[in-house]
C-alpha positions as CSV (number, residue, x, y, z in Angstrom):
1,X,14.6,19.3,57.5
2,X,15.6,19.3,53.7
3,X,16.6,16.6,51.5
4,X,19.2,16.8,49.2
5,X,18.0,14.2,46.1
6,X,21.3,14.6,44.4
7,X,23.4,12.9,47.0
8,X,20.3,10.1,48.2
9,X,20.4,9.1,44.3
10,X,23.8,8.9,44.3
11,X,23.5,6.7,47.3
12,X,21.3,4.5,46.1
13,X,22.1,4.1,42.2
14,X,18.1,1.8,41.9
15,X,16.4,5.1,42.9
16,X,18.4,6.8,39.9
17,X,16.3,4.3,37.3
18,X,13.2,4.8,39.1
19,X,13.0,8.6,38.7
20,X,14.4,8.3,34.7
21,X,12.2,5.4,34.6
22,X,8.8,8.1,36.0
23,X,10.6,10.5,33.7
24,X,9.5,8.6,31.0
25,X,6.0,8.2,31.4
26,X,5.6,11.9,31.8
27,X,7.4,12.1,28.5
28,X,4.1,11.6,26.5
29,X,2.2,14.3,27.6
30,X,4.6,17.0,26.9
31,X,5.0,16.4,23.4
32,X,7.9,14.0,22.5
33,X,5.4,10.9,21.2
34,X,2.8,12.8,20.1
35,X,1.5,11.1,17.1
36,X,1.0,7.5,15.4
37,X,3.8,4.9,16.4
38,X,5.7,3.1,14.3
39,X,3.4,-0.3,14.3
40,X,-0.1,2.5,13.5
41,X,1.5,4.1,11.0
42,X,1.9,0.6,9.3
43,X,-1.7,-0.5,10.6
44,X,-2.3,2.5,8.7
45,X,-0.9,1.8,5.5
46,X,-2.0,-1.7,5.3
47,X,-5.5,-0.6,5.8
48,X,-5.0,2.2,3.0
49,X,-3.9,-0.2,0.8
50,X,-6.7,-2.6,1.2
51,X,-9.0,0.4,0.8
52,X,-7.9,1.2,-2.6
53,X,-8.1,-2.5,-3.4
54,X,-11.6,-2.4,-2.3
55,X,-13.3,0.3,-4.4
56,X,-11.0,-1.2,-7.5
57,X,-13.8,-4.2,-6.8
58,X,-11.5,-6.6,-5.0
59,X,-9.9,-7.6,-1.9
60,X,-6.0,-7.7,0.3
61,X,-5.3,-9.1,2.9
62,X,-2.1,-10.3,5.0
63,X,-2.1,-14.3,6.0
64,X,0.7,-16.1,7.0
65,X,0.5,-19.6,4.9
66,X,2.5,-22.7,3.8
67,X,3.0,-22.8,0.2
68,X,4.7,-25.9,-1.0
69,X,7.4,-26.3,1.7
70,X,8.0,-22.6,2.2
71,X,6.4,-20.5,5.2
72,X,5.9,-16.9,5.2
73,X,3.3,-14.0,5.7
74,X,2.4,-12.0,2.3
75,X,-0.5,-10.3,0.6
76,X,-2.9,-12.0,-0.9
77,X,-4.9,-9.6,-3.9
78,X,-7.9,-10.3,-5.9
79,X,-8.4,-7.9,-8.3
80,X,-10.7,-10.3,-10.6
81,X,-12.6,-8.0,-12.8
82,X,-11.2,-4.9,-11.7
83,X,-10.2,-1.9,-13.5
84,X,-7.0,-1.7,-13.3
85,X,-4.8,1.8,-13.2
86,X,-2.1,3.4,-12.0
87,X,-3.0,4.8,-8.5
88,X,-3.6,1.0,-8.1
89,X,-0.7,-0.3,-9.7
90,X,1.7,2.2,-7.2
91,X,-0.3,1.2,-4.7
92,X,1.2,-2.9,-4.8
93,X,4.3,-1.3,-5.7
94,X,4.1,0.5,-2.3
95,X,3.1,-2.6,-0.2
96,X,5.1,-5.2,-1.3
97,X,7.9,-2.9,0.0
98,X,6.7,-4.2,3.0
99,X,6.0,-7.7,2.9
100,X,6.1,-9.7,-0.8
101,X,2.9,-10.1,-2.9
102,X,2.2,-14.5,-2.8
103,X,-1.1,-14.6,-4.6
104,X,-2.5,-12.4,-7.4
105,X,-6.0,-12.9,-9.8
106,X,-6.4,-10.6,-12.4
107,X,-8.8,-12.8,-14.1
108,X,-10.9,-10.7,-16.3
109,X,-9.4,-7.3,-15.4
110,X,-8.1,-4.9,-17.4
111,X,-4.6,-5.3,-17.0
112,X,-2.3,-5.3,-19.8
113,X,0.8,-5.9,-21.3
114,X,2.0,-2.9,-20.3
115,X,1.2,-3.2,-17.1
116,X,2.1,-6.6,-15.9
117,X,6.1,-5.5,-16.9
118,X,5.4,-2.2,-14.8
119,X,4.6,-4.7,-12.0
120,X,7.4,-7.1,-13.1
121,X,9.6,-3.8,-13.1
122,X,8.6,-2.9,-9.7
123,X,9.2,-6.4,-7.7
124,X,5.7,-7.0,-7.1
125,X,5.8,-10.8,-9.1
126,X,9.5,-11.4,-7.7
127,X,7.7,-13.8,-4.7
128,X,3.8,-14.5,-6.6
129,X,3.6,-18.2,-6.1
130,X,-0.4,-17.7,-7.9
131,X,-0.8,-15.7,-10.9
132,X,-3.8,-15.3,-12.7
133,X,-4.3,-13.5,-15.7
134,X,-7.4,-16.0,-17.3
135,X,-9.4,-13.9,-19.8
136,X,-7.6,-11.2,-19.9
137,X,-5.9,-9.2,-23.0
138,X,-2.4,-10.4,-21.8
139,X,0.1,-11.5,-24.4
140,X,3.0,-13.1,-25.4
141,X,4.7,-9.8,-25.3
142,X,3.6,-9.8,-21.7
143,X,4.4,-12.6,-20.5
144,X,7.8,-12.2,-22.8
145,X,8.9,-9.0,-20.2
146,X,8.2,-10.9,-17.0
147,X,11.6,-11.6,-15.7
148,X,12.0,-11.0,-12.0
149,X,10.6,-14.1,-10.6
150,X,11.6,-16.4,-8.7
151,X,8.7,-19.0,-7.2
152,X,5.7,-19.0,-9.1
153,X,3.8,-22.6,-9.2
154,X,0.7,-22.1,-10.4
155,X,0.2,-19.7,-13.5
156,X,-4.0,-19.3,-15.1
157,X,-3.6,-17.8,-18.6
158,X,-7.4,-19.3,-19.7
159,X,-8.8,-17.4,-22.0
160,X,-5.6,-14.9,-23.4
161,X,-3.7,-14.6,-26.5
162,X,-0.2,-16.2,-24.3
163,X,1.0,-19.7,-26.3
164,X,3.3,-22.7,-25.5
165,X,6.4,-20.8,-26.4
166,X,5.6,-18.0,-24.4
167,X,5.3,-20.1,-21.5
168,X,8.2,-21.9,-22.3
169,X,10.4,-18.8,-22.1
170,X,8.7,-17.8,-18.8
171,X,9.7,-21.5,-17.0
172,X,13.4,-20.9,-18.4
173,X,13.7,-17.7,-16.7
174,X,12.3,-19.0,-13.8
175,X,14.7,-21.9,-13.4
176,X,17.9,-19.7,-14.4
177,X,16.8,-17.6,-11.4
178,X,19.8,-18.1,-8.5
179,X,17.9,-16.9,-6.2
180,X,14.4,-19.6,-6.8
181,X,14.9,-22.3,-4.0
182,X,15.9,-25.8,-5.1
183,X,12.3,-27.1,-4.2
184,X,10.8,-24.6,-6.3
185,X,13.3,-24.8,-9.3
186,X,10.3,-26.0,-11.8
187,X,8.4,-25.0,-14.3
188,X,5.2,-23.6,-13.5
189,X,1.9,-25.4,-13.7
190,X,-0.2,-23.5,-16.3
191,X,-3.5,-23.4,-18.2
192,X,-3.6,-21.9,-21.0
């Protein structure tokens, strides 16, 4: 006795779904799903980024935090004392496309005015709540190059050549940004 599978599938629609579903379970072995999933690729990218930061002597963690009434998941990067180079700046600019940077510690690092301008141009500073540039070579020119910030709340500039006038100009820029939430439309708390 032969069984006509096609006829049986038409009579029992649920069986058709079962056969189709079982085909999906077989597909991974056929080569269609070989390689890494999007999730695994994302996790690898995060791990690679953390490795680049660690190689520079820093740390980078992605955390969920509540910052002054705003909740979010973002990067907290500590590069205090690090040698800042183009590879590191490119890695930071790349990772910010996925999640924003909320905290950036560049105290005692080799960050320059030109490099700070690049971080601004690459949208790294947009959502930084905490920025520490203390004991770095940053000057008024570096602070004046920042124009793409919305929510900076704390800014540490101790031991730099930055003047109060440059900090005021930065605060004016932040207050003028339409993207700055009303709750954060204030000047950054600054240590000079």
